[in-house]
SERO-4910 file (N, C-alpha, C, O; in steps of 0.05 Angstrom, whole numbers):
BEGIN
 pado doro    nc1    nc2    nc3   cac1   cac2   cac3    cc1    cc2    cc3    oc1    oc2    oc3
  Met    A     69    398   1166     95    384   1165    109    386   1192    107    406   1206
  Glu    A    122    364   1199    137    363   1225    158    385   1225    173    389   1206
  Arg    A    159    399   1248    179    420   1251    201    411   1270    225    411   1263
  Asp    A    194    403   1294    214    395   1314    210    365   1319    190    357   1332
  Trp    A    229    349   1309    226    320   1311    230    310   1340    223    287   1346
  Gly    A    241    326   1358    243    319   1386    216    315   1399    214    302   1420
  Arg    A    195    326   1387    168    322   1398    159    293   1393    141    283   1408
  Arg    A    170    280   1374    162    252   1368    179    232   1383    169    211   1390
  Asp    A    204    239   1387    222    220   1400    245    235   1412    258    252   1399
  Pro    A    252    231   1438    274    245   1450    301    243   1436    317    261   1437
  Ala    A    305    220   1422    330    216   1408    333    235   1384    355    239   1374
  Trp    A    311    248   1376    311    266   1353    311    295   1362    305    312   1345
  Gln    A    316    300   1387    317    328   1397    337    344   1381    359    336   1376
  Gly    A    328    368   1372    346    386   1357    345    382   1327    357    398   1313
  Ile    A    331    362   1318    327    358   1289    302    372   1280    281    369   1292
  Thr    A    305    388   1259    283    405   1250    278    400   1220    296    397   1204
  Ser    A    252    399   1213    244    399   1185    244    428   1174    233    446   1187
  Arg    A    256    432   1151    256    459   1139    251    456   1109    256    436   1097
  Ile    A    241    478   1098    239    480   1069    261    499   1060    262    522   1067
  Leu    A    279    488   1043    301    503   1031    294    508   1002    282    491    989
  His    A    301    531    992    296    537    964    323    535    949    341    550    953
  Val    A    323    515    931    348    509    916    341    512    886    326    496    875
  Gly    A    352    532    873    346    536    845    317    540    839    307    532    818
  Gly    A    303    552    858    274    557    854    257    533    862    232    535    860
  Thr    A    268    511    871    253    487    879    251    486    909    272    486    922
  Pro    A    227    484    920    225    480    949    234    452    957    224    432    946
  Val    A    252    450    975    264    424    982    260    419   1012    267    436   1028
  His    A    248    396   1018    246    389   1046    272    377   1056    284    360   1042
  Ala    A    282    386   1079    306    375   1090    304    373   1120    290    389   1133
  Leu    A    319    355   1132    323    354   1160    350    367   1166    370    362   1152
  Thr    A    350    385   1186    375    399   1193    378    397   1223    359    395   1238
  Ala    A    403    398   1231    410    399   1259    435    415   1263    455    411   1249
  Pro    A    435    435   1281    460    450   1286    481    433   1298    476    414   1312
  Gly    A    506    440   1292    528    425   1302    552    443   1309    549    468   1310
  Arg    A    574    431   1314    598    447   1321    604    467   1300    606    461   1276
  Ala    A    606    492   1308    607    515   1289    631    512   1270    629    519   1247
  Asp    A    653    502   1280    677    500   1264    681    473   1251    702    467   1239
  Gly    A    660    456   1252    662    429   1242    651    428   1213    636    445   1205
  Pro    A    658    407   1199    648    403   1171    619    396   1171    610    381   1189
  Thr    A    605    405   1151    577    396   1147    576    366   1142    592    355   1127
  Gln    A    557    353   1155    551    325   1151    528    324   1131    505    328   1138
  Leu    A    534    317   1106    513    314   1085    506    285   1082    523    268   1076
  Leu    A    481    279   1087    471    251   1087    452    248   1063    432    262   1061
  Ile    A    458    228   1046    443    224   1021    429    197   1022    443    176   1023
  His    A    403    197   1020    387    173   1022    388    157    995    398    167    975
  Gly    A    377    133    996    377    116    973    351    117    957    333    133    963
  Leu    A    349    100    937    326     98    919    301     91    935    301     71    949
  Gly    A    280    107    932    256    102    947    257    111    976    237    109    990
  Gly    A    280    120    985    283    129   1013    276    158   1016    265    171    998
  Ala    A    284    169   1039    279    197   1045    298    205   1068    312    188   1079
  Ala    A    297    230   1074    314    240   1096    309    226   1122    328    222   1138
  Val    A    284    217   1127    278    204   1152    294    178   1156    296    168   1179
  Asn    A    305    167   1135    321    143   1138    345    147   1156    356    128   1168
  Trp    A    354    172   1159    378    179   1175    371    189   1203    389    196   1217
  Leu    A    346    189   1211    338    202   1236    354    192   1260    361    209   1277
  Asp    A    359    167   1262    372    156   1286    402    161   1288    414    154   1308
  Val    A    414    172   1267    443    177   1269    449    207   1268    472    215   1271
  Ile    A    429    224   1263    434    253   1260    445    265   1286    464    280   1286
  Gly    A    432    258   1309    440    270   1334    470    267   1340    483    287   1345
  Pro    A    481    243   1341    509    239   1346    528    252   1325    550    261   1332
  Leu    A    519    253   1300    536    265   1280    538    295   1283    557    308   1272
  Arg    A    520    307   1299    522    336   1304    548    344   1318    557    367   1317
  Asp    A    560    325   1333    584    330   1347    607    338   1328    627    350   1336
  Arg    A    605    330   1303    626    336   1283    620    363   1269    639    376   1261
  Gly    A    595    370   1265    588    394   1251    558    394   1244    544    374   1250
  Pro    A    548    415   1233    520    417   1226    512    394   1206    528    387   1189
  Val    A    487    385   1209    478    362   1193    457    371   1174    438    386   1181
  Leu    A    460    363   1149    441    371   1128    432    345   1113    449    330   1103
  Val    A    406    340   1114    395    315   1103    372    321   1084    349    324   1094
  Pro    A    376    324   1059    354    331   1041    337    307   1032    348    285   1030
  Asp    A    312    312   1027    296    294   1010    304    301    981    297    323    972
  Leu    A    317    283    967    324    289    940    299    294    924    278    283    929
  Pro    A    300    312    904    277    317    887    266    291    875    280    276    862
  Gly    A    240    288    879    227    263    870    222    243    893    209    223    889
  Phe    A    233    249    917    232    231    939    223    246    964    224    270    965
  Gly    A    214    231    984    206    243   1009    184    264   1003    164    257    991
  Arg    A    188    288   1012    169    310   1009    178    331    989    168    354    989
  Thr    A    198    325    973    208    344    953    199    337    926    208    318    913
  Gln    A    180    352    916    170    348    889    190    358    869    200    380    872
  Pro    A    196    342    848    216    352    828    205    375    813    180    378    810
  Pro    A    222    392    802    213    416    788    196    410    763    178    425    756
  Arg    A    203    388    751    187    378    727    185    348    729    200    335    742
  Ala    A    165    338    715    160    309    716    185    293    710    199    299    690
  Arg    A    190    273    726    212    254    722    240    266    724    259    253    715
  Lys    A    242    290    735    269    301    739    281    290    765    288    305    783
  Ala    A    283    264    766    294    251    790    316    231    782    324    215    799
  Arg    A    325    232    758    346    214    749    373    222    763    375    244    775
  Ile    A    392    204    762    418    209    775    430    236    767    439    251    784
  Glu    A    430    242    741    442    267    733    428    292    744    441    312    750
  His    A    401    290    747    386    312    758    392    316    788    396    338    797
  Asn    A    394    294    803    399    296    831    428    302    837    434    313    858
  Leu    A    446    295    819    474    304    823    476    334    819    489    347    835
  Ala    A    462    345    799    462    374    795    448    387    819    457    409    828
  Phe    A    428    375    830    414    386    854    434    387    877    434    408    891
  Leu    A    449    366    882    468    366    905    489    388    902    496    402    922
  Arg    A    498    393    878    517    415    873    504    441    880    516    458    894
  Ala    A    479    445    871    465    470    876    459    474    905    460    496    916
  Leu    A    452    452    919    446    453    947    470    462    963    468    480    980
  Leu    A    493    451    958    517    458    973    525    487    967    533    502    986
  Arg    A    523    496    942    529    524    936    509    542    950    517    563    962
  Ser    A    483    536    950    463    553    961    466    555    992    459    576   1003
  Arg    A    476    534   1004    480    535   1033    507    545   1041    513    547   1065
  Gly    A    524    552   1022    550    562   1028    569    541   1039    588    548   1053
  Val    A    564    516   1033    581    495   1043    605    492   1024    602    488   1000
  Thr    A    629    494   1036    653    491   1019    665    463   1022    677    453   1003
  Arg    A    663    451   1046    674    424   1050    654    409   1067    645    419   1088
  Ala    A    648    384   1059    629    368   1074    640    339   1077    655    330   1060
  Glu    A    632    327   1098    635    298   1101    609    285   1091    588    289   1104
  Val    A    611    270   1070    587    261   1055    583    232   1061    601    215   1057
  His    A    559    225   1070    550    197   1074    529    191   1054    510    206   1051
  Gly    A    532    169   1039    512    162   1019    505    133   1020    523    116   1020
  Asn    A    480    126   1021    470     99   1023    458     90    997    441    104    986
  Ser    A    466     67    986    454     55    962    456     74    938    478     82    931
  Met    A    433     83    927    434    103    906    448    128    916    462    141    900
  Gly    A    444    135    941    458    157    953    488    154    953    503    173    950
  Gly    A    497    128    955    526    123    953    536    127    924    558    136    920
  Met    A    519    120    905    526    126    877    529    156    872    548    165    860
  Leu    A    509    171    883    510    200    880    534    212    894    548    230    884
  Ala    A    540    202    918    563    212    933    589    206    919    608    222    919
  Thr    A    591    182    906    615    175    891    619    195    868    641    205    864
  Leu    A    598    201    853    600    219    830    606    247    840    622    262    828
  Leu    A    593    256    862    599    282    873    628    285    881    641    305    875
  Ala    A    638    265    896    666    266    905    686    267    882    707    279    883
  Ala    A    679    252    860    697    251    837    696    275    820    716    285    811
  Glu    A    672    286    816    668    307    796    668    335    809    672    355    795
  Glu    A    664    336    836    664    362    850    681    358    876    670    362    897
  Pro    A    706    352    873    722    345    897    724    368    917    730    363    941
  Arg    A    720    392    908    723    415    926    702    414    949    706    426    970
  Phe    A    680    400    944    659    399    964    663    377    985    652    379   1007
  Val    A    679    357    979    679    332    995    706    328   1008    726    323    995
  Ser    A    706    331   1035    731    327   1050    735    298   1058    757    288   1059
  Arg    A    713    284   1064    713    256   1070    688    243   1060    667    256   1057
  Leu    A    690    217   1053    668    203   1040    662    177   1054    680    161   1060
  Val    A    637    173   1060    628    148   1072    607    135   1054    585    146   1050
  Leu    A    614    112   1042    597     98   1023    584     75   1038    598     56   1046
  Val    A    558     76   1040    543     57   1057    528     38   1038    507     46   1026
  Asp    A    538     13   1036    526     -6   1017    519      8    990    496      9    982
  Pro    A    540     19    978    536     36    954    528     21    929    537     -1    925
  Ala    A    510     33    913    503     21    888    525     27    868    525     48    855
  Leu    A    543      8    865    566     10    847    567    -16    830    556    -36    838
  Pro    A    581    -16    808    582    -39    790    595    -63    803    615    -60    818
  Gly    A    585    -87    797    598   -112    805    608   -126    780    603   -116    758
  Pro    A    622   -148    782    631   -163    759    608   -173    741    589   -184    752
  Thr    A    610   -168    715    588   -177    698    585   -207    698    563   -218    695
  Ser    A    607   -222    702    606   -251    702    591   -261    727    585   -285    728
  Arg    A    586   -244    746    573   -253    770    543   -245    771    530   -248    792
  Leu    A    532   -236    749    504   -228    749    486   -251    758    465   -247    770
  Arg    A    494   -276    751    478   -299    759    477   -302    789    459   -317    799
  Glu    A    495   -289    804    495   -292    833    477   -273    847    474   -274    871
  Leu    A    465   -255    832    447   -235    845    424   -249    858    414   -270    849
  Asp    A    415   -237    881    392   -248    895    368   -248    877    363   -228    863
  Pro    A    352   -270    876    329   -271    858    309   -248    862    298   -238    843
  Met    A    305   -240    887    287   -218    892    297   -192    881    282   -175    872
  Thr    A    324   -188    883    336   -164    871    332   -163    841    324   -142    830
  Leu    A    336   -186    828    332   -187    799    302   -181    792    296   -166    774
  Lys    A    284   -193    807    256   -189    802    248   -160    806    231   -150    791
  Thr    A    260   -147    825    253   -119    831    264    -99    811    250    -81    803
  Phe    A    289   -103    802    302    -82    786    305    -89    757    308    -70    741
  Ala    A    305   -114    749    307   -120    720    286   -106    703    293    -98    681
  Pro    A    261   -104    713    241    -90    696    247    -61    689    237    -51    670
  Phe    A    264    -48    705    270    -20    701    290    -16    678    296      7    671
  Val    A    300    -38    667    315    -35    641    296    -24    620    304    -10    602
  Val    A    271    -32    622    249    -21    605    231     -4    624    215    -16    637
  Pro    A    235     22    624    221     39    645    191     35    647    181     33    669
  Ala    A    177     32    625    148     29    626    140      4    641    121      3    656
  Met    A    156    -18    636    150    -43    650    154    -40    680    137    -49    696
  Gly    A    176    -28    688    182    -24    716    161     -8    730    152    -14    752
  Glu    A    152     14    716    132     31    728    105     17    731     91     21    751
  Arg    A     98      0    712     72    -14    714     72    -33    739     53    -33    754
  Leu    A     94    -47    742     96    -65    765     96    -50    792     84    -58    811
  Leu    A    111    -28    792    112    -11    816     85      0    823     77      0    846
  Thr    A     70     10    803     44     21    807     25      1    819      9      7    837
  Arg    A     26    -24    808      8    -45    819     14    -50    848     -4    -53    864
  Trp    A     40    -52    855     48    -56    883     38    -34    901     27    -39    922
  Tyr    A     41     -9    892     32     14    908      2     14    912     -7     18    934
  Glu    A    -13      8    891    -42      9    893    -53    -14    910    -74    -10    923
  Glu    A    -39    -37    910    -50    -60    924    -41    -61    954    -50    -78    969
  Ser    A    -23    -43    962    -11    -44    989    -18    -19   1004    -18      3    993
  Ser    A    -23    -22   1030    -25      1   1048      3     12   1054     23      0   1047
  Ala    A      4     36   1065     30     48   1073     45     29   1092     69     26   1089
  Glu    A     30     18   1111     43      0   1130     54    -25   1116     76    -34   1123
  Glu    A     39    -35   1097     48    -59   1082     73    -52   1065     91    -68   1063
  Leu    A     73    -29   1052     96    -21   1036    121    -20   1053    142    -30   1045
  Val    A    119     -8   1077    142     -6   1094    151    -34   1104    175    -40   1104
  Ala    A    132    -51   1112    138    -77   1122    151    -95   1100    171   -109   1106
  Gln    A    141    -94   1076    152   -110   1054    180   -100   1047    198   -117   1042
  Asn    A    184    -74   1046    210    -63   1040    230    -71   1062    253    -78   1057
  Ala    A    221    -69   1087    239    -75   1110    248   -104   1109    271   -111   1115
  Ala    A    229   -122   1102    236   -150   1101    256   -156   1080    272   -176   1082
  Phe    A    257   -140   1059    275   -143   1037    303   -132   1043    323   -145   1037
  Ile    A    304   -108   1054    330    -95   1057    344    -99   1083    368    -94   1085
  His    A    330   -109   1103    343   -114   1129    346   -144   1134    330   -160   1124
  Val    A    366   -151   1150    368   -178   1159    348   -184   1181    335   -205   1182
  Asp    A    345   -164   1199    326   -167   1222    311   -141   1225    320   -122   1238
  Asp    A    287   -140   1212    272   -115   1213    260   -109   1241    250    -87   1245
  Ala    A    261   -128   1259    252   -123   1287    271   -104   1301    264    -93   1322
  Arg    A    295    -99   1290    313    -80   1302    305    -51   1299    313    -34   1314
  Ile    A    287    -46   1279    279    -18   1274    261     -9   1296    241    -22   1303
  Arg    A    268     14   1308    252     25   1330    224     33   1321    221     42   1298
  Pro    A    204     29   1337    176     36   1329    173     65   1321    158     70   1302
  Ala    A    187     83   1334    184    111   1326    194    116   1298    183    131   1283
  Leu    A    216    102   1291    227    104   1264    209     91   1243    204    102   1221
  Thr    A    198     68   1250    178     55   1232    155     73   1227    145     75   1204
  Ala    A    145     87   1248    123    105   1244    130    128   1225    113    136   1209
  Ala    A    154    138   1227    163    159   1208    164    149   1180    158    163   1161
  Leu    A    173    124   1177    175    112   1150    147    108   1138    142    111   1114
  Val    A    128    100   1155    100     96   1146     88    123   1138     75    124   1117
  Asp    A     94    144   1153     84    171   1145     95    178   1117     80    189   1101
  Asn    A    120    172   1112    132    178   1086    119    162   1064    114    173   1043
  Ala    A    113    136   1070    100    120   1050     72    130   1044     63    129   1021
  Ala    A     58    138   1065     30    148   1061     30    174   1045     13    178   1028
  Phe    A     50    191   1049     53    215   1033     57    207   1004     46    220    986
  Gly    A     73    187    999     79    178    972     54    168    958     50    172    934
  Lys    A     37    154    973     12    144    961     -7    166    953    -23    163    935
  Arg    A     -4    189    966    -22    212    960    -11    229    937    -25    247    928
  Asn    A     14    224    929     27    242    910     39    225    887     60    213    890
  Pro    A     25    224    864     33    207    842     61    213    831     74    195    819
  Trp    A     72    237    835     99    243    826    120    226    839    142    222    828
  Arg    A    114    214    862    133    197    875    138    172    859    161    163    856
  Leu    A    117    160    848    119    136    832    135    142    806    153    127    799
  Glu    A    128    164    793    142    172    769    172    176    774    189    168    758
  Ser    A    178    189    797    205    195    804    221    169    810    244    166    801
  Phe    A    209    151    824    222    126    830    230    111    804    252    101    801
  Ser    A    211    110    786    215     96    761    238    109    745    256     95    734
  Ala    A    238    136    743    259    150    728    286    146    741    306    141    727
  Ala    A    287    148    768    312    144    782    322    115    779    346    110    774
  Ala    A    304     96    782    312     68    781    323     61    753    343     47    751
  Asn    A    310     72    732    321     67    705    349     78    702    366     65    690
  Ser    A    353    102    713    380    115    709    401    100    726    424     97    717
  Val    A    393     90    749    412     74    765    420     48    751    443     41    749
  Val    A    400     34    740    405      9    726    423     14    702    442     -1    697
  Gln    A    417     35    687    433     42    663    462     48    670    481     39    656
  Leu    A    467     63    691    494     70    699    509     45    709    533     41    703
  Leu    A    495     27    723    508      3    732    515    -16    709    536    -29    709
  Leu    A    498    -17    689    503    -34    666    526    -23    648    542    -38    638
  Ser    A    526      4    644    546     16    627    573     18    641    594     15    627
  Arg    A    574     22    667    598     20    684    618     43    680    630     51    700
  Arg    A    622     53    656    645     69    650    646     94    669    667    100    680
  Arg    A    624    108    671    624    133    687    629    127    716    644    141    730
  Leu    A    617    106    727    620     99    755    648     89    760    660     96    781
  Asp    A    659     73    743    687     63    747    706     87    746    725     88    763
  Ala    A    702    105    728    720    129    726    717    146    752    737    157    762
  Ala    A    693    147    762    689    163    787    703    150    810    716    164    826
  Val    A    700    124    813    714    110    835    744    115    833    757    120    853
  Asp    A    755    114    809    783    117    805    792    146    812    815    151    820
  Ala    A    774    165    808    782    194    810    779    205    838    788    227    843
  Ile    A    766    191    857    762    202    883    788    208    897    806    191    898
  Thr    A    790    232    909    814    240    923    809    241    954    828    241    969
  Ala    A    784    243    962    778    245    991    783    218   1004    778    197    993
  Pro    A    792    219   1029    793    194   1045    765    181   1045    746    195   1049
  Thr    A    764    155   1041    738    142   1037    736    117   1054    754    100   1056
  Leu    A    712    114   1066    705     90   1082    681     77   1069    662     90   1062
  Val    A    683     51   1065    661     35   1055    649     20   1079    664      5   1093
  Val    A    624     24   1085    609      9   1106    590    -10   1092    574     -2   1075
  Trp    A    593    -36   1099    576    -56   1084    566    -77   1103    581    -88   1119
  Gly    A    540    -82   1102    528   -103   1117    529   -129   1101    521   -130   1078
  Asp    A    540   -150   1113    545   -174   1098    520   -190   1091    521   -211   1078
  Gly    A    497   -181   1101    471   -193   1094    457   -178   1073    433   -182   1069
  Asp    A    470   -159   1059    458   -143   1039    450   -159   1014    467   -172   1002
  Arg    A    424   -158   1007    415   -173    984    416   -157    958    413   -168    936
  Leu    A    421   -131    961    422   -113    937    451   -109    928    457   -110    905
  Val    A    468   -102    947    497    -97    941    512   -121    953    518   -121    977
  Gly    A    520   -139    936    533   -163    945    563   -160    950    575   -139    943
  Arg    A    575   -180    961    604   -180    968    621   -174    943    641   -160    945
  Arg    A    612   -185    920    629   -181    895    631   -152    887    651   -143    876
  Val    A    609   -136    893    610   -108    887    631    -94    904    647    -78    895
  Ile    A    631   -101    930    650    -89    949    679    -97    941    697    -81    942
  Glu    A    683   -123    935    709   -133    928    719   -119    902    743   -111    901
  Arg    A    702   -115    883    710   -102    858    718    -73    864    737    -63    853
  Thr    A    702    -59    880    708    -31    887    735    -29    901    751    -11    895
  Leu    A    740    -46    920    765    -45    936    789    -54    919    811    -46    924
  Ala    A    784    -71    899    806    -79    881    815    -55    865    839    -51    859
  Arg    A    796    -38    857    803    -13    843    816      7    861    833     22    853
  Arg    A    807      7    887    816     27    905    824     14    932    809     15    951
  Pro    A    847      1    932    856    -12    957    861      8    980    864     -1   1003
  Asp    A    862     33    974    866     53    995    840     59   1010    842     72   1031
  Phe    A    817     52    999    792     55   1014    792     37   1038    802     14   1037
  Asp    A    781     47   1060    778     31   1084    751     17   1083    732     26   1070
  Leu    A    749     -6   1096    724    -22   1097    717    -29   1125    734    -38   1141
  Val    A    692    -25   1132    681    -37   1157    658    -55   1148    639    -46   1136
  Glu    A    660    -80   1155    640   -100   1148    623   -106   1173    634   -113   1193
  Leu    A    597   -103   1171    579   -107   1193    566   -134   1190    549   -137   1172
  Pro    A    572   -154   1207    561   -180   1204    531   -181   1212    523   -168   1231
  Gly    A    516   -196   1196    487   -199   1202    471   -174   1199    451   -170   1212
  Val    A    479   -157   1180    466   -131   1176    459   -129   1146    474   -139   1129
  Gly    A    437   -115   1140    429   -113   1112    438    -88   1098    459    -78   1103
  His    A    421    -78   1080    427    -57   1061    428    -29   1072    440    -11   1060
  Ala    A    416    -25   1095    415      3   1107    423      2   1136    405      4   1153
  Pro    A    449      0   1142    457     -2   1170    448     21   1188    443     17   1211
  Met    A    446     46   1177    439     68   1193    410     66   1203    402     79   1223
  Leu    A    393     50   1189    366     44   1198    365     19   1216    352     20   1237
  Glu    A    379     -1   1209    378    -27   1223    394    -28   1248    385    -37   1269
  Val    A    419    -17   1247    437    -17   1270    451     10   1272    475     12   1268
  Pro    A    436     31   1279    448     58   1280    472     60   1299    491     75   1293
  Gly    A    471     46   1321    494     47   1340    519     35   1327    540     47   1330
  Asp    A    516     13   1313    540      1   1300    550     19   1277    574     22   1273
  Tyr    A    531     31   1263    538     50   1242    555     73   1253    576     80   1243
  Leu    A    544     85   1274    558    108   1286    585    100   1298    605    114   1295
  Gly    A    587     76   1310    612     67   1320    633     64   1299    656     72   1302
  Ala    A    625     53   1276    644     49   1254    652     76   1242    675     81   1237
  Val    A    632     93   1236    637    117   1221    651    138   1238    671    151   1230
  Leu    A    641    143   1263    654    163   1280    682    155   1287    700    172   1288
  Gly    A    686    130   1292    714    121   1298    733    126   1275    755    135   1279
  Trp    A    723    121   1251    740    126   1227    744    156   1222    766    165   1217
  Leu    A    723    171   1225    725    200   1220    744    213   1241    761    230   1234
  Asp    A    741    205   1266    759    216   1286    788    208   1282    806    224   1285
  Arg    A    792    183   1274    819    174   1269    831    188   1245    855    196   1246
  Asp    A    815    191   1224    825    204   1200    831    234   1205    851    244   1195
  Thr    A    814    247   1221    819    275   1228    845    278   1244    861    296   1238
  Ala    A    850    259   1262    875    260   1278    899    256   1261    919    269   1265
  Glu    A    897    238   1241    920    233   1224    926    257   1206    949    264   1202
  Val    A    904    271   1196    909    294   1180    921    317   1196    938    331   1187
  Ala    A    911    320   1221    921    341   1239    950    336   1246    962    351   1261
***
């Protein structure tokens, strides 16, 4: 396993792979030391993602405080303690246990996609942990009347997970028929507006993660379980709406206007419920800005965090 990521790319100097033990489960995480008196930067990846999704933004975030980026159980290199223990409720409990085990009392939490859903629930249900919240193209409910406006590829990808066995069959076929390189390329074409923006070193890290997934069947099972739980929460809405309403931490929403998964109506609905949330809209950017345009992501987020810190002070 990679120990010092600076050996692969100078931009990743100071980032280290570590195995943390959380509730008896070995957890792979990327860590980077930061300003001793600064808040921990907790970065939460999305469905099918991994800690490596955040590699290009970890270095600059160290200026605010130590950075902690786990592979959620069931994803990356973290095998869940039991089969299919990768649903939203399991990974929310994991995040609580992770913060307690690391002695983190206040964190600035960044969550992308499913990670944004988890960050929303964490901020609402465990506010003592979250000092500031950054929701990056978060998986949150949109208007039911607008379901017909969903991107056709999004419907094709996620509708089967309403019936978990169907979703897993389709996912397994895709995994078996595609190489790791093909899996990454097909995913990039779907979630980014311009996948040519992804640096080769980062693409190589993503391919390594996909190859690891092909060697470990628990990754497929975990994706299916997590996808089903995400779809169910989005359809039922009540818990997520209550969580959005309950957040007390200052919150920034970062959204790429080319996102095919989280459309404008989702963002509008979220901000209608919480007009106090700030919004940065990134034109011509897709579902994972920290991968596609890390410089733009850092400019938006660090500017907001620094401004918010100054206002509080």
